[in-house]
N, CA, C and O atoms as a GROMACS GRO file, in nm:
protein
  180
    1MET      N    1  -1.670  -0.773  -0.214
    1MET     CA    2  -1.538  -0.778  -0.291
    1MET      C    3  -1.413  -0.878  -0.171
    1MET      O    4  -1.300  -0.899  -0.217
    2MET      N    5  -1.435  -0.912  -0.078
    2MET     CA    6  -1.329  -1.036  -0.010
    2MET      C    7  -1.385  -1.147  -0.039
    2MET      O    8  -1.303  -1.237  -0.060
    3PRO      N    9  -1.523  -1.186  -0.050
    3PRO     CA   10  -1.529  -1.316  -0.083
    3PRO      C   11  -1.440  -1.348  -0.214
    3PRO      O   12  -1.386  -1.459  -0.220
    4VAL      N   13  -1.425  -1.265  -0.310
    4VAL     CA   14  -1.401  -1.278  -0.412
    4VAL      C   15  -1.231  -1.302  -0.375
    4VAL      O   16  -1.176  -1.397  -0.431
    5VAL      N   17  -1.168  -1.234  -0.301
    5VAL     CA   18  -1.017  -1.265  -0.272
    5VAL      C   19  -0.986  -1.373  -0.222
    5VAL      O   20  -0.895  -1.447  -0.261
    6HIS      N   21  -1.085  -1.400  -0.095
    6HIS     CA   22  -1.070  -1.530  -0.060
    6HIS      C   23  -1.072  -1.665  -0.107
    6HIS      O   24  -1.006  -1.763  -0.074
    7ASP      N   25  -1.193  -1.641  -0.220
    7ASP     CA   26  -1.184  -1.749  -0.321
    7ASP      C   27  -1.037  -1.781  -0.376
    7ASP      O   28  -0.969  -1.883  -0.358
    8ALA      N   29  -1.012  -1.683  -0.437
    8ALA     CA   30  -0.855  -1.675  -0.502
    8ALA      C   31  -0.786  -1.749  -0.414
    8ALA      O   32  -0.750  -1.866  -0.425
    9ILE      N   33  -0.769  -1.671  -0.323
    9ILE     CA   34  -0.648  -1.745  -0.227
    9ILE      C   35  -0.675  -1.860  -0.210
    9ILE      O   36  -0.580  -1.929  -0.247
   10ASP      N   37  -0.785  -1.938  -0.160
   10ASP     CA   38  -0.790  -2.069  -0.134
   10ASP      C   39  -0.787  -2.154  -0.289
   10ASP      O   40  -0.742  -2.269  -0.293
   11ALA      N   41  -0.819  -2.111  -0.365
   11ALA     CA   42  -0.754  -2.146  -0.534
   11ALA      C   43  -0.630  -2.181  -0.514
   11ALA      O   44  -0.589  -2.296  -0.502
   12LEU      N   45  -0.565  -2.077  -0.508
   12LEU     CA   46  -0.414  -2.071  -0.516
   12LEU      C   47  -0.320  -2.151  -0.414
   12LEU      O   48  -0.204  -2.189  -0.427
   13LEU      N   49  -0.402  -2.162  -0.318
   13LEU     CA   50  -0.350  -2.259  -0.204
   13LEU      C   51  -0.382  -2.410  -0.233
   13LEU      O   52  -0.307  -2.497  -0.189
   14ALA      N   53  -0.475  -2.436  -0.295
   14ALA     CA   54  -0.505  -2.574  -0.323
   14ALA      C   55  -0.430  -2.612  -0.451
   14ALA      O   56  -0.398  -2.724  -0.491
   15GLU      N   57  -0.412  -2.508  -0.499
   15GLU     CA   58  -0.266  -2.569  -0.657
   15GLU      C   59  -0.136  -2.561  -0.592
   15GLU      O   60  -0.043  -2.625  -0.642
   16GLY      N   61  -0.112  -2.480  -0.472
   16GLY     CA   62   0.011  -2.515  -0.431
   16GLY      C   63   0.082  -2.397  -0.466
   16GLY      O   64   0.196  -2.406  -0.419
   17ARG      N   65   0.066  -2.289  -0.530
   17ARG     CA   66   0.118  -2.179  -0.562
   17ARG      C   67   0.145  -2.077  -0.461
   17ARG      O   68   0.248  -2.011  -0.470
   18VAL      N   69   0.064  -2.058  -0.369
   18VAL     CA   70   0.113  -1.981  -0.272
   18VAL      C   71   0.072  -2.062  -0.104
   18VAL      O   72  -0.014  -2.146  -0.078
   19ARG      N   73   0.169  -1.998  -0.020
   19ARG     CA   74   0.170  -2.087   0.079
   19ARG      C   75   0.128  -1.919   0.214
   19ARG      O   76   0.155  -1.799   0.201
   20LEU      N   77   0.060  -1.991   0.323
   20LEU     CA   78   0.017  -1.880   0.429
   20LEU      C   79   0.035  -1.885   0.550
   20LEU      O   80  -0.032  -1.966   0.615
   21THR      N   81   0.116  -1.811   0.607
   21THR     CA   82   0.171  -1.832   0.749
   21THR      C   83   0.117  -1.707   0.826
   21THR      O   84   0.060  -1.612   0.772
   22TRP      N   85   0.144  -1.723   0.967
   22TRP     CA   86   0.129  -1.620   1.029
   22TRP      C   87   0.211  -1.646   1.179
   22TRP      O   88   0.214  -1.748   1.248
   23LYS      N   89   0.281  -1.504   1.202
   23LYS     CA   90   0.360  -1.517   1.294
   23LYS      C   91   0.476  -1.624   1.307
   23LYS      O   92   0.526  -1.668   1.411
   24GLY      N   93   0.514  -1.660   1.149
   24GLY     CA   94   0.605  -1.760   1.142
   24GLY      C   95   0.561  -1.911   1.131
   24GLY      O   96   0.647  -1.994   1.103
   25LYS      N   97   0.483  -1.934   1.144
   25LYS     CA   98   0.386  -2.061   1.160
   25LYS      C   99   0.331  -2.105   1.038
   25LYS      O  100   0.258  -2.009   1.009
   26ALA      N  101   0.323  -2.160   0.977
   26ALA     CA  102   0.284  -2.220   0.836
   26ALA      C  103   0.086  -2.293   0.884
   26ALA      O  104   0.042  -2.366   0.973
   27LEU      N  105   0.032  -2.228   0.780
   27LEU     CA  106  -0.144  -2.249   0.800
   27LEU      C  107  -0.126  -2.325   0.687
   27LEU      O  108  -0.054  -2.306   0.589
   28SER      N  109  -0.214  -2.429   0.722
   28SER     CA  110  -0.288  -2.527   0.579
   28SER      C  111  -0.401  -2.482   0.520
   28SER      O  112  -0.439  -2.527   0.412
   29THR      N  113  -0.472  -2.380   0.593
   29THR     CA  114  -0.598  -2.355   0.542
   29THR      C  115  -0.611  -2.178   0.589
   29THR      O  116  -0.560  -2.141   0.695
   30ARG      N  117  -0.671  -2.098   0.514
   30ARG     CA  118  -0.695  -1.978   0.526
   30ARG      C  119  -0.763  -1.948   0.666
   30ARG      O  120  -0.879  -1.984   0.645
   31SER      N  121  -0.759  -1.908   0.782
   31SER     CA  122  -0.854  -1.864   0.896
   31SER      C  123  -0.747  -1.797   0.973
   31SER      O  124  -0.632  -1.830   1.001
   32GLY      N  125  -0.832  -1.673   1.003
   32GLY     CA  126  -0.824  -1.584   1.087
   32GLY      C  127  -0.700  -1.474   1.014
   32GLY      O  128  -0.720  -1.442   0.897
   33SER      N  129  -0.600  -1.431   1.069
   33SER     CA  130  -0.524  -1.364   1.012
   33SER      C  131  -0.426  -1.441   0.941
   33SER      O  132  -0.382  -1.547   0.984
   34TYR      N  133  -0.386  -1.382   0.818
   34TYR     CA  134  -0.268  -1.455   0.783
   34TYR      C  135  -0.158  -1.376   0.670
   34TYR      O  136  -0.196  -1.276   0.609
   35ARG      N  137  -0.043  -1.423   0.654
   35ARG     CA  138   0.014  -1.386   0.554
   35ARG      C  139   0.029  -1.452   0.420
   35ARG      O  140   0.035  -1.575   0.415
   36ILE      N  141   0.037  -1.372   0.298
   36ILE     CA  142   0.061  -1.460   0.192
   36ILE      C  143   0.220  -1.443   0.096
   36ILE      O  144   0.276  -1.336   0.073
   37SER      N  145   0.268  -1.583   0.051
   37SER     CA  146   0.351  -1.574  -0.009
   37SER      C  147   0.381  -1.667  -0.127
   37SER      O  148   0.329  -1.778  -0.115
   38LEU      N  149   0.449  -1.649  -0.233
   38LEU     CA  150   0.468  -1.761  -0.319
   38LEU      C  151   0.530  -1.865  -0.267
   38LEU      O  152   0.630  -1.850  -0.197
   39ALA      N  153   0.481  -1.981  -0.292
   39ALA     CA  154   0.517  -2.104  -0.314
   39ALA      C  155   0.625  -2.127  -0.367
   39ALA      O  156   0.612  -2.072  -0.476
   40THR      N  157   0.749  -2.183  -0.364
   40THR     CA  158   0.882  -2.236  -0.430
   40THR      C  159   0.923  -2.318  -0.392
   40THR      O  160   0.934  -2.346  -0.273
   41SER      N  161   0.962  -2.390  -0.502
   41SER     CA  162   1.030  -2.543  -0.487
   41SER      C  163   1.200  -2.534  -0.438
   41SER      O  164   1.262  -2.610  -0.364
   42ALA      N  165   1.245  -2.417  -0.506
   42ALA     CA  166   1.394  -2.404  -0.507
   42ALA      C  167   1.392  -2.232  -0.554
   42ALA      O  168   1.301  -2.172  -0.610
   43PRO      N  169   1.506  -2.188  -0.516
   43PRO     CA  170   1.496  -2.052  -0.522
   43PRO      C  171   1.570  -1.993  -0.688
   43PRO      O  172   1.649  -2.050  -0.763
   44PRO      N  173   1.516  -1.881  -0.697
   44PRO     CA  174   1.546  -1.849  -0.854
   44PRO      C  175   1.668  -1.843  -0.884
   44PRO      O  176   1.758  -1.815  -0.805
   45GLU      N  177   1.682  -1.868  -1.003
   45GLU     CA  178   1.808  -1.859  -1.060
   45GLU      C  179   1.847  -1.707  -1.110
   45GLU      O  180   1.956  -1.685  -1.162
   0.00000   0.00000   0.00000
């Protein structure tokens, strides 16, 4: 099951739809522990 999840996160990251961070530092690729957040260019109205 996790390979499917990892593939989905990699695709969303490549599309710029999510950001990955760990302990406040941005990650450019999924590696080790990470947190997922939506990538937004502007705050919602």
